[in-house]
N, C-alpha and C positions, 0 to 999 in steps of 0.2 A: 504367497504372502497372506498374512492373516486377514480375515474378513474385514472389509471397510477400513483398511489401513490400521487396524488395531495393533498389529505388530510394530509398525513404524511409530505410531503416536506414543507408544509406551517406552520408546528408546529416547536417549538424550538427543538434544538438538545437534550437538557435535556429530553424533553418529548419523543422524538423518541427513545433514548437509553433506557429510562425507560420502554416504551411499548415493545420494542424488548426483553429486559431481562425478563419482566413479561410474555410475550407470550411464551418464551422458557421454563421458569420455570413451568408455569401452564401446558403447553403442556406435559412436562416430567412427571409432577405429575399425570395428567390424564392418561397418558400411563401406569405409574406404578400402578395406581388405577385399571386399567383394567387387566393388566397382573399378578399382584401379587396374586389376589384371585385364578386365574387359576393355577399358579405355586405352590402356597402354598397348595391348595386343592389336587393337584396331589401328592405333597410331603407327606402330612399327610395321604393320602389314602394308599400310599405305606408303610409308617411307621406303619399304623394300621394293614395292612396285615402281616407285619413282626412281629409285637407284637403277633398277633393271632397265627402265625406259630411257634413262639418261645414257647408260652404257650402250644400249642398243642404237640410240641415235648417233653416237660417236662412230660405231662400227659401220653403220649404213653410210654415213656422210664421208668418212675418211677412207674407207676401204672398198665397199661394194660399188659406190658411185664412181670411184676412181679406178675401178677394175683391178683392184689389188686382191689377190687370192687370200681367203681366210685360212690361216694355218691352225688346223685342229690340234696339232701337237704343241702349239704354243700355250702360253698362259691363258689365252682367250678361249681355247677350246677344250682344254683338259681341266676338269674341276676336282680331280682326285687330290692334287697337291696345292690347290689354291687356298688363299685365305678365306675364311668363312664369310667374309663380307664381299668377296669377289663375285662378279657375274660371268657366267659361261655362255658361249654362243654356238649355235649349230646352224649352218646355212643349208636349206633344203630347196633345190631347184624345182620348178613346176613341171619341166619336161621329163622328170623322172630321175631316179638316182642311178647314175652309171657306175661302172665298176670302180673307177677312181674315187668318185665321191663316196660310194658305199664303203670303200676301204678307209677313207678318212673318218667317216662317221663311226664305223665300227671301232676304229682306234680310239676315238673320243669316248664312245660308249663303254668300251672295255676298261677304260681307265677311270670311269666315274661310277656312281652308284645307281644310275639309271640303266634301263635295259632296252633291248631291241623292240620289245612289245610297246614300250612307252613311245619310242620314236615312230612306230606305225600309227599309234593313236594321234600323235602330234601331226603327222602327215595328213591324216583324215580331217583333223580339226582345221588345219591351215587351208586345205582345199575347199572345205565347206564354209569357211569364215567369210562373212559379208563385209565386215568392217576392215579398214586398213590395218588397224592394230587393236588387239584385244588381250585382256588379262585373264589368266587361268590359275587354278590351284588344284593340286592333286596329291593324295596321300600315297606314299610308296613306303611300305614297311611301317616303321614307327615314326617316320618323318614326313614332313610336307615339303612340296616343291612349288615355288611360285614362279610362274613363267609368263612371258609375253610373246605372242606371235604377231609379227609385223610383215605385211606383204611388201615386195619391192619389184621394180621393173627397171632394167638397165639397157641402154642403147649402145651397142658396140659396132663400130664401123669395120666392114671387111673390104678392103681395097678402097676405091675412090667413092663409088656411089652406092655400094651395097651396105645395107644396115642389118645387123643381127641383134634382135631384141631378146634379151634374157630376163626371165622373171622367176619368182619363187617367193619364199618367205624365210624370215630369219627367226629362229627360236633362241630367246635369251632367258636364262633361268638362274634362280638363286634358291638355295635350300633355307629352311626356316631355322637352321642351327644358330645363326647369329641373332635372329630375332628372339629365339627362346633363351639363349644365354644372356642377352641384354635384359630381357624381361625378368629373368630369374634374379639377376644381379640387382636390378632396380627394386624388385619386390623384397629382397633380403634387406637391402638398405632401408627401404620404407618401413619394414617390420621393426627394424632396429630403432629407427627414428620414432616410430609410433610407440614402441615400448618405453623409450626414454621420455617421450612426451607424456605418456600415461603416468609414469612414476613421478615426474616433475609436477604434473597437474594435480595428482593426488596429494602430494606434499603441500602444494600451494593451496589446494582446497581445504585440507585439514588445518593449515595455518590460518586461512581466512575464517574457517568455522570457529577456530579457537578465539580469534580476535572478536568475532561476533558474540560468541557465547560467554566469554569472560566477563564483560560488563553486565550481561544479563544475570549471570550467577551472583555477581556483586550486588545487583539490584535486588535479587531474591533474598540475600542475607539481610539487606537493609529493611525490606518489607517485613521479614520475620521479626526483626527487632521492633519495628513499629507496632506489629500485632501484639508484642509483649509490653508495649508502652515504653520501650527503651528508645525514645525519639529525640534525645538531646543532641545527637550527632547529625549535622546537616548532610544532605545527599548532594554531592558536587561532582558533576561530570562535565569535563571540558570538551564537549562534542556538540556539533550542529546538526547531526543526522537524527533519524527517528529514535534511536536509543537515547540520545541527549534530550529529545523532546519528552520521551517517556520518563526519564529521570527527573526532568523539570516538573512534570505532572505529579510524580510521587513526592517530590519535595514540597510542592504546593499542598498536597494532601497531608503531609506530615505537619506543616505549619497550621493547616486548618484543624487538624485533630488536636494539636496542642492548644490552639485557641478555644476550641469547643470544650476540651477537658478543663481548661482553666475557668471558662465561663460556667461550666456545669458545677465545678467545685465552689465557685463564688456564689452561684445561684443556690446551691444546697445550703451553704452557710447562711445566706440571707433568708432563705425560706425558714430554716430552723429558728433563726433569731426572731423573725417577724411572727411566726406562729406560736413561738414559745411564750411571748409576752401576754397575749390575750388568754391563752390557756392558763397561765399562772394566775392572772387576775380572776378569771372565772372560778378556778379551783379554790383560791384563797378566800374569795368572797362567799362562795357556796359553803365552805367549811365553817366560816365565821357565822353565817346565818344559821347553819345547823346547830352551832353551839349557843345560839341565842344572842350573838353579838352582831350589831348593825354598824359597819364601818362608816356609812353615810348618815348616821343618826337615827334613821328609821328603816323599816323593812322595805317600804316602797322605793326609797331612794337607792338602797343597796341592791335591790333586785333590778333596778333600771341600769345600774353599772354592769351587772352580769349580762343583761339583755343586749346592751350596746356593744360589749366586748364580743358576745356571741355573733352579733350581726357583722361586726368588723371581721371576725375570724371567717365567717361564712363567705363574705365578699372576697377575701384574700384567696380562699380555696377555690371559689368560682373563677377568679381571674387566672389562677394557675392552671386549672382544668381547661379554661377557654384558650389560653396560650398554647397549651399542649395540643388542643384540638386544631388550632390554626396551623401548627407545624405539621400535623398529620395531613390536613387537607391540602397543604402546599405541595405534597408529593403525589397527589391524586387529582384527576380531572374534576373540575367543579362545573356546576350548571350556572351560566351567567344569564342575566336578564336585563331589561331596560330599567334604569333607576331614575326616579324623579327626586333630586336632592332637595327641592323645595318642599315636597310633601314630607320627606323624612325629617327635615329640620323643624318644620312647623309642628309635627306630632311630638317630637322630643321637647321642644320649647314649651308646649302646652303641659307636658308632664312635670317639667322642672321649674316652671314659672313661679310656683308658690313655695319653692324651697327657700328663696330669699326674696321677700316682697319689696325690699328696698332697691332692687336692681331694675333698671329700665331696659327693656329688650327692644333693640332697633334692628328689625329684620327686613332686608331689602334683597329679595331673591328673584332672579329670572327663572322662568320655567325651563331649566336646562336638564338634559338627560344624558346619561352615559351608560356604558355596559359594565355590569358588576354584579355582586352578590348582595342582595338587599339587607339580609340579617346582619352581615358584617358591617355595612355602612351605618346601620342603626347604632351598633356598638361604638363605631368611630365618633359619631356626633354626640352620643351620650357621654362618652369618656372625656371628650374635649370640653363640652359645656359644663360637666361636673367640675373639671379643673378650673374653668373660667369663673364659675360661681364662687369658688373658694378665694380667688384673688381679686375679683372686680370690686371697685368701690361703689359706683353708681350705675354703670352702663356696660352692656355687652352688645356689640354690633356684629351682624352676620350678613355677608353679601356673597353672591355667586353670579358668575357670567361665563360665557363660552365664546372663545375666539380661536379660529384656525384649528378646530378639532381638539382643543384643550379646554377642559372645565377647570376654572379657577374658583376656589372657595376661600374666603377670608373670615376668620373669627377673631374679633378684637375685644379686649377688655381694658378698662382705664385704671387698672391696678398698678402696683409697683413693678418697675422694670426688673428683668432677670439679670443677675450679675454676668458680665461678659464671660468669665471663666466657667460659668454653669450653663450657658445657653445651649451649648452643644450636647449637654448631658440630660436635657429635659426628657428625651425619649429613651433613655437607658433603663434597663430593668432595675427595679428596686431603688430607683432614685427618689429621694424625698425632697419636697420643697419646704418652705418655711412653715407651712401648716402641718408638716410632719406626717403627711399621708403616705400610704403604701404606694410604691412606685411601679406598678405593673400596668396601670391604665393607659398611660401615654406610650409605653412600649408596645402594647397591643394595637394602639392606633397606628403607630409607625409600621408595624408588621403587616396590617391589613392594607394600608396605602401602598406600600412597596409591592405587595402581592398583586395589586391591580396595576402594576407598572407605573405607579405615580411617585410623587415625592412630597414630603411635608417638612416644614422648617418654621422656626420661631424667629421673630424680628422685634427688637425693641424700638417702639415708635416714640414720638415726642410726648404723646398723651397715654402711653401704656404699652401693652404687648399684643402683637398680632401673630396668629398662626395661619400660615398659608398652605393650602393643599392644591397640587396640580395633578390632574388626572386626564389621560387621553380618553377621548370618547370611545374609540375602538382600539384593541390591541390583539 
């Protein structure tokens, strides 16, 4: 495989899933093919010995203990023509093999695949065997023979009081032909079943892979359309799984991109309009003064208009740049410090106090502190108070307190109430009030407050308008 999975990652997801499933299935099949013969061979070997021992028990119980002579020429002694599942038996007495017994054994041996040498080995094994019964296995030619040697002892009565004790051991055996045939048949069927299972599993795997990749391919097409700004068509997936969740996230992204694009277009239109007016005034007044014409009656008054418009233009550009800076900083970690809102408000009030000397400043602040960025909060207080000065009649009230880890700031003016339909628009970009001022100042305030995990809202009071700011001490 290619280094670090490079070969796989460059293939389609359908191919990757198919390969993984195929690998797992084939791997399991190979493992079963290796383990099953061992397990089955062991199982059938034990079953063979159990069959031999059961048949041997019947011979000892029904014939030897009842003094019934074992007939080697019968189906029990001759294995040449027996079914491969049959067990053959040979009785070997301990006092030695006499001529009659030897003749019977030779008859059984000659009609089977075992030889006389094997019988001699069996005799030695039986004589040296310590256990009553013991299992053995031996390879003869290209086959194996499984056999059990069991010792026996029989009491035969001669006359009235005489007892004749006969002992020896019984050899019961079975060839591995049945075990091998059964094992081979089972393995052939197992291989056939495994092959069918592999084919069916691969078909199911490919079907599953197609079901998984089909919606992903559809999502890919939708994302490409979004990249080309062809985002009018909504992304709808009736699924509750991870793919449905991904589709939901992409749909949320689509809506957000549409909203941002509309906001950007709207913002550009407003920026161009707001910047165009002062530029036109400055240009027309400067051209008139250059031609010796003074629109305001004299040079000083005309130049003051140019200066005021330039100042107005400068402020708008600064607000735009500052708003852009805030959006940039929101995507990067900032350094927070302890802020004393009392000190910030007092410093800003001292700077703005003489803007309108008819306004009475009522400042009642607790020495509350919270975590934040000091420079940004100076801008917040400056913009709000600049707005309050434009609308206040006689008084501006400022208060601050801290309860349960929340810093609450209230800035109130006794001016005209905000119309209900406009109160929610106060903090929108480019929103103008009755004074006709440029509407970025309050938008910047809202941006900074929300960046500090706080909230700001305006409320019409009985005696004017209040702006409330709620800021957590830590976040």
